[in-house]
C-alpha positions as CSV (number, residue, x, y, z in Angstrom):
1,X,105.6,32.1,115.4
2,X,104.6,31.4,111.9
3,X,104.1,33.8,109.1
4,X,100.4,33.8,109.4
5,X,101.0,35.2,112.8
6,X,102.9,38.1,111.8
7,X,100.6,39.2,108.6
8,X,97.8,40.1,110.9
9,X,100.3,42.8,112.9
10,X,101.7,44.5,110.1
11,X,98.6,45.2,108.7
12,X,97.2,46.7,111.9
13,X,100.1,48.8,112.1
14,X,99.7,50.0,109.0
15,X,95.7,50.9,109.8
16,X,96.8,52.8,112.6
17,X,99.8,54.9,111.3
18,X,97.9,55.9,107.7
19,X,94.8,56.7,110.1
20,X,96.5,58.8,112.8
21,X,98.4,60.7,109.9
22,X,94.6,61.1,107.9
23,X,93.4,62.3,111.1
24,X,96.3,65.1,112.4
25,X,95.9,66.3,108.1
26,X,92.3,67.1,108.3
27,X,92.5,68.6,112.1
28,X,95.2,71.1,110.7
29,X,93.0,71.6,107.3
30,X,90.0,72.5,109.6
31,X,92.2,74.9,112.3
32,X,94.1,76.4,108.6
33,X,90.4,77.0,107.3
34,X,89.1,78.5,110.8
35,X,91.8,80.6,111.1
36,X,91.5,81.9,107.7
37,X,87.6,82.8,108.0
38,X,88.2,84.5,111.2
39,X,91.2,86.7,109.8
40,X,89.2,87.5,106.9
41,X,86.2,88.4,109.0
42,X,88.6,90.4,111.5
43,X,90.1,92.0,108.0
44,X,86.8,92.9,106.6
45,X,85.2,94.7,109.8
46,X,88.3,97.0,110.1
47,X,88.0,97.5,106.0
48,X,84.2,98.5,106.8
49,X,85.1,100.7,110.0
50,X,87.8,102.7,108.3
51,X,87.1,103.1,104.5
52,X,84.2,102.9,102.0
53,X,82.1,100.0,102.2
54,X,82.4,97.3,99.3
55,X,80.0,97.6,96.4
56,X,77.8,94.8,98.1
57,X,77.2,97.5,100.8
58,X,75.0,100.6,100.2
59,X,74.9,103.7,102.6
60,X,71.5,104.2,103.5
61,X,69.5,106.9,105.6
62,X,66.7,105.6,107.5
63,X,64.0,107.8,106.7
64,X,60.2,108.2,108.7
65,X,57.7,108.9,106.2
66,X,54.8,108.5,108.8
67,X,54.7,107.0,112.3
68,X,55.1,103.5,111.8
69,X,56.4,103.8,108.1
70,X,60.1,104.2,107.6
71,X,62.5,103.3,104.7
72,X,65.8,103.1,103.5
73,X,67.0,106.2,101.1
74,X,70.6,105.3,99.4
75,X,72.3,108.4,100.9
76,X,74.0,109.2,97.3
77,X,70.2,110.0,96.1
78,X,69.4,112.4,98.7
79,X,71.2,115.2,96.3
80,X,69.0,114.1,93.6
81,X,65.9,114.1,95.6
82,X,66.5,117.3,96.9
83,X,67.4,118.7,93.3
84,X,64.2,117.0,92.1
85,X,61.9,118.5,94.6
86,X,63.5,122.2,94.3
87,X,63.1,122.2,90.6
88,X,59.3,121.4,90.7
89,X,58.8,124.2,93.5
90,X,60.4,126.6,91.1
91,X,58.4,125.6,88.2
92,X,55.1,125.9,91.1
93,X,56.3,129.4,91.5
94,X,56.3,130.3,87.9
95,X,52.8,129.1,87.2
96,X,51.6,130.8,90.2
97,X,53.1,133.9,89.5
98,X,51.4,133.6,85.8
99,X,47.9,133.2,87.5
100,X,47.9,135.8,89.8
101,X,49.2,138.2,87.1
102,X,46.3,136.9,84.8
103,X,44.0,137.7,87.9
104,X,45.2,141.3,88.6
105,X,44.8,142.4,84.7
106,X,41.4,140.6,84.1
107,X,40.5,142.8,87.5
108,X,41.7,145.7,85.9
109,X,40.3,145.1,82.8
110,X,36.7,145.0,84.5
111,X,36.8,148.1,87.0
112,X,38.4,150.3,84.3
113,X,35.8,149.4,81.5
114,X,33.6,150.5,84.4
115,X,35.6,154.0,84.9
116,X,35.7,154.5,80.9
117,X,31.5,154.2,80.5
118,X,31.8,157.6,82.9
119,X,34.3,159.6,81.0
120,X,31.5,161.1,78.8
121,X,29.8,162.2,82.1
122,X,33.1,164.2,83.3
123,X,33.2,166.0,80.0
124,X,29.8,166.8,79.8
125,X,30.0,168.8,83.1
126,X,33.6,169.7,81.9
127,X,31.9,171.4,78.8
128,X,29.2,173.3,80.6
129,X,28.9,176.8,82.3
130,X,28.9,175.5,85.6
131,X,32.0,173.6,85.4
132,X,33.9,176.4,83.7
133,X,32.9,178.8,86.2
134,X,33.6,176.6,88.8
135,X,36.9,176.1,87.7
136,X,38.0,179.2,86.9
137,X,36.2,180.1,90.8
138,X,39.0,177.4,92.3
139,X,41.8,178.2,90.1
140,X,41.4,181.9,91.6
141,X,40.8,181.1,95.2
142,X,41.2,177.4,95.8
143,X,43.1,174.4,95.0
144,X,42.3,173.5,91.6
145,X,43.4,169.9,91.4
146,X,41.9,168.8,94.7
147,X,38.8,170.5,93.6
148,X,38.8,168.4,90.0
149,X,40.1,165.0,92.3
150,X,36.7,165.5,94.2
151,X,34.4,166.0,90.8
152,X,36.3,163.3,89.0
153,X,35.5,160.9,92.1
154,X,32.3,161.9,92.4
155,X,31.3,161.6,88.6
156,X,33.5,158.4,87.6
157,X,34.4,156.5,90.2
158,X,31.9,156.6,92.4
159,X,29.6,155.5,89.7
160,X,32.0,152.8,88.7
161,X,31.8,151.9,92.3
162,X,35.8,152.0,91.5
163,X,37.3,151.7,95.1
164,X,34.8,148.7,95.9
165,X,36.3,147.2,93.2
166,X,39.7,147.6,93.9
167,X,39.1,146.4,97.7
168,X,37.3,143.2,95.8
169,X,40.2,142.9,93.7
170,X,42.9,143.1,96.3
171,X,40.5,140.6,98.8
172,X,40.6,138.2,95.6
173,X,44.1,138.5,94.8
174,X,45.1,137.7,98.8
175,X,43.0,134.6,98.8
176,X,44.1,133.1,95.9
177,X,48.3,133.7,96.8
178,X,47.6,132.0,99.7
179,X,46.1,129.0,98.2
180,X,48.9,128.8,95.7
181,X,51.2,128.9,98.3
182,X,49.2,126.1,100.0
183,X,48.8,124.1,97.4
184,X,52.6,124.5,96.3
185,X,53.5,123.2,99.7
186,X,50.5,120.2,99.3
187,X,52.2,119.3,96.4
188,X,56.1,119.4,97.7
189,X,55.2,117.7,100.8
190,X,53.6,114.8,98.8
191,X,56.0,114.6,95.9
192,X,59.0,114.6,98.5
193,X,57.5,111.6,100.4
194,X,57.0,109.6,97.2
195,X,60.3,110.3,95.7
196,X,61.5,109.0,99.4
197,X,59.5,105.3,99.0
198,X,59.9,104.9,95.6
199,X,63.4,105.5,96.3
200,X,63.2,102.7,99.2
201,X,66.1,100.2,99.1
202,X,65.9,96.4,100.5
203,X,67.4,96.1,104.0
204,X,69.8,93.5,102.9
205,X,71.9,95.7,100.9
206,X,72.4,98.5,103.5
207,X,74.4,99.8,106.1
208,X,72.5,102.6,108.0
209,X,74.4,105.8,108.3
210,X,72.0,108.4,109.5
211,X,68.3,109.1,110.4
212,X,65.9,111.5,108.8
213,X,62.2,111.7,110.6
214,X,60.9,113.4,107.5
215,X,57.4,113.4,108.6
216,X,58.3,115.6,112.1
217,X,60.4,117.7,109.9
218,X,58.4,118.6,107.7
219,X,55.2,119.3,109.6
220,X,57.8,121.8,111.4
221,X,59.0,123.2,108.9
222,X,55.6,124.2,107.2
223,X,53.8,125.0,109.5
224,X,54.5,129.1,109.4
225,X,53.7,128.4,105.9
226,X,50.4,126.8,106.3
227,X,49.6,129.5,108.4
228,X,50.3,132.6,105.9
229,X,47.3,135.0,105.3
230,X,46.6,137.3,102.6
231,X,48.4,140.2,104.8
232,X,51.4,138.4,105.6
233,X,52.0,137.6,101.6
234,X,51.5,141.2,101.1
235,X,53.7,142.8,103.6
236,X,56.2,140.2,102.1
237,X,55.6,141.6,98.7
238,X,56.2,145.1,99.9
239,X,59.5,144.6,101.9
240,X,61.1,142.1,98.7
241,X,60.5,145.6,96.6
242,X,62.9,147.2,99.3
243,X,60.5,150.5,99.4
244,X,61.0,150.7,95.5
245,X,57.0,150.8,95.8
246,X,55.1,152.7,97.9
247,X,52.9,150.7,100.3
248,X,49.0,151.7,100.5
249,X,47.4,150.8,103.7
250,X,43.9,149.9,101.8
251,X,43.3,149.2,98.1
252,X,40.9,152.9,98.8
253,X,43.7,154.7,98.8
254,X,45.1,153.3,95.7
255,X,41.7,154.4,94.2
256,X,41.8,157.9,95.5
257,X,45.4,157.8,94.0
258,X,43.9,157.2,90.5
259,X,41.8,160.3,91.3
260,X,44.5,162.6,91.9
261,X,47.0,161.3,89.1
262,X,44.0,162.2,86.6
263,X,42.7,165.6,87.9
264,X,46.6,166.9,88.0
265,X,46.7,166.2,84.2
266,X,43.1,167.8,84.0
267,X,44.5,170.9,86.3
268,X,47.4,171.3,84.0
269,X,44.8,172.1,80.8
270,X,43.6,175.6,79.7
271,X,40.2,176.9,80.9
272,X,38.1,178.3,78.5
273,X,36.4,181.5,79.3
274,X,36.5,185.0,78.5
275,X,40.5,185.3,77.9
276,X,41.0,181.7,77.1
277,X,43.4,180.3,74.5
278,X,40.7,178.4,72.9
279,X,38.5,181.3,72.2
280,X,41.4,182.5,70.2
281,X,41.1,179.7,67.9
282,X,37.6,180.6,66.9
283,X,38.5,184.3,66.5
284,X,36.8,185.3,69.9
285,X,39.1,187.6,70.9
286,X,38.8,188.8,74.8
287,X,38.5,192.7,73.7
288,X,35.4,191.6,71.3
289,X,33.5,190.0,73.6
290,X,34.0,192.5,76.0
291,X,33.4,195.4,73.8
292,X,29.9,193.2,72.8
293,X,29.1,192.9,76.3
294,X,29.1,196.5,76.8
295,X,27.4,197.2,73.9
296,X,24.5,195.3,75.2
297,X,24.4,196.7,78.6
298,X,23.9,199.8,76.9
299,X,21.0,198.7,75.1
300,X,19.4,196.6,78.1
301,X,19.7,200.1,80.0
302,X,17.6,202.5,77.4
303,X,15.5,199.8,77.5
304,X,14.9,199.1,81.5
305,X,14.6,203.4,81.5
306,X,11.6,203.2,79.1
307,X,9.9,200.3,80.8
308,X,10.2,202.1,84.0
309,X,8.6,205.3,82.5
310,X,5.4,203.3,81.7
311,X,4.4,203.1,85.3
312,X,3.1,205.2,87.7
313,X,6.5,205.5,89.5
314,X,8.6,205.1,86.4
315,X,10.0,208.9,86.5
316,X,11.4,208.7,89.8
317,X,12.7,204.9,89.0
318,X,13.9,205.5,85.7
319,X,17.9,205.3,86.8
320,X,17.6,202.5,89.0
321,X,15.5,200.4,86.0
322,X,17.9,201.5,83.5
323,X,20.7,200.1,85.7
324,X,19.0,196.6,86.1
325,X,18.0,195.9,82.8
326,X,21.8,197.0,81.7
327,X,23.1,194.5,84.3
328,X,20.3,192.1,83.6
329,X,20.9,192.3,80.0
330,X,25.0,192.8,80.2
331,X,24.8,189.4,82.6
332,X,23.0,187.6,79.9
333,X,25.0,188.4,76.7
334,X,28.3,187.5,79.1
335,X,26.7,184.0,79.9
336,X,25.6,183.5,75.8
337,X,29.1,184.7,74.8
338,X,30.7,182.6,77.6
339,X,28.2,179.5,76.5
340,X,29.1,179.8,72.7
341,X,32.9,179.4,73.4
342,X,32.3,176.9,75.3
343,X,30.0,174.9,73.2
344,X,32.9,175.7,70.2
345,X,35.6,174.4,72.4
346,X,33.4,171.4,73.1
347,X,33.0,170.9,69.2
348,X,36.4,171.1,68.9
349,X,38.4,169.5,71.8
350,X,35.7,167.0,73.3
351,X,36.8,164.0,71.5
352,X,40.8,165.1,72.3
353,X,39.9,166.0,76.1
354,X,38.4,162.2,76.5
355,X,41.5,160.8,75.0
356,X,43.4,162.7,77.2
357,X,41.6,161.6,80.2
358,X,41.6,158.1,79.2
359,X,45.3,158.6,79.0
360,X,45.6,159.4,82.4
361,X,42.8,156.4,83.9
362,X,45.6,154.4,81.6
363,X,48.5,155.6,83.4
364,X,47.0,155.0,87.0
365,X,45.5,151.4,86.1
366,X,49.6,150.7,85.1
367,X,50.7,152.2,88.5
368,X,48.0,150.3,90.1
369,X,48.7,147.3,88.1
370,X,52.6,147.5,89.6
371,X,51.5,147.9,92.9
372,X,49.4,145.2,92.8
373,X,51.5,142.9,91.2
374,X,54.6,143.8,93.9
375,X,52.1,143.0,96.8
376,X,50.4,139.5,95.7
377,X,52.6,138.1,92.9
378,X,56.1,139.5,94.4
379,X,54.6,138.5,97.6
380,X,53.4,135.1,97.0
381,X,57.2,134.5,95.0
382,X,59.0,135.6,97.7
383,X,57.1,133.2,100.6
384,X,57.8,130.5,97.7
385,X,61.5,131.5,97.1
386,X,62.2,131.5,100.7
387,X,60.9,128.0,101.4
388,X,63.0,126.3,98.5
389,X,65.8,128.1,100.6
390,X,64.4,126.9,104.1
391,X,63.8,123.5,102.4
392,X,67.7,123.2,101.6
393,X,68.6,124.3,105.1
394,X,66.0,123.0,107.4
395,X,64.9,119.3,105.8
396,X,68.2,117.5,106.7
397,X,69.0,113.6,108.1
398,X,70.6,113.3,111.4
399,X,74.2,111.6,110.5
400,X,74.6,108.4,113.1
401,X,77.7,106.0,113.6
402,X,77.0,102.6,112.2
403,X,78.7,99.9,114.8
404,X,82.2,98.8,114.3
405,X,81.6,94.7,115.3
406,X,80.9,92.7,111.7
407,X,78.1,90.9,112.2
408,X,76.0,91.0,108.9
409,X,72.6,90.3,110.5
410,X,72.7,93.6,112.5
411,X,74.3,95.6,109.9
412,X,71.6,94.9,106.9
413,X,68.8,95.5,109.9
414,X,70.8,98.6,111.1
415,X,70.3,97.3,114.7
């Protein structure tokens, strides 16, 4: 065999050798790479199931904002969202209390401006013979405080329409407190939905760990607050005061309380009259008044006897005429002295009397303000405070367990 025949055979064997070598090498590399990928995937699956997610993945809560609308919220952002909503709720509570308090002050200013106009009318009656003797009679045989309360109501509160004013103010405050709660609820609902929507995460970066049907929970949670009535808020305010304020059944009872307070102060004032301390200020001692009255009685008796003597039946009736004349003259003198003392007392003390009456009304106005503030401002505040407490405990996502098998497409979609 020639050299030319052996050279092609050697070249053929060499090609087969190197071809096989590289083929084996290539297969080895492919197997090694496959094993590395599979091993890495298994390791990553175990790590995702047993420990924190790598930085590329974010634990998220699927939040249903409305039927057909869901977003993904970073689980770590849930606490921040709650805190922001609660801060807004606290601020709205303060604004509601401020507005209701302002409404109370405005209403009471209007009501008591009308009662103030009637104070001089009551003073006119008080510094009169009729008022003096009616008070003396009730002080001796009746209940002076109750009598003064009736007169104060008749002369001051009824003309000023105080009871109706308090009723109207209470009704307005009840409706306003309900409106404040409803507006706050609406704002909080909108804020919470907006915050979640704005914080939504792209699906490719999340792994779902919880479900939160926010739309359904908000409806269920807020429904009792939306259905509140003014009476509900008033009862809540009284309950929140822990009995510190005596609750009146109606606003008119609050008005009658004003009458009683002012009347009690008036009943404690000294009465002008025959034995009055105020008469002593003028130097009109009781004895002097009594002496003057007796003198007038004697003069009247003599005049009556002379008058009767000039008639046909004068002589027989002279004693009776003397008695009648003396009584009339004595009574007239008594009334004139009393009237003079009362007028002098009015001159010296009327201004002070009206100031004292206005102070009594102002004291009751303050008590009425506290009552209304407790009922409606405190009631609305208590409702909104409870709303915040319930928000933290009742509005919460439901945790779910993510699947263990590591399939990126499934993890990204949350399936």
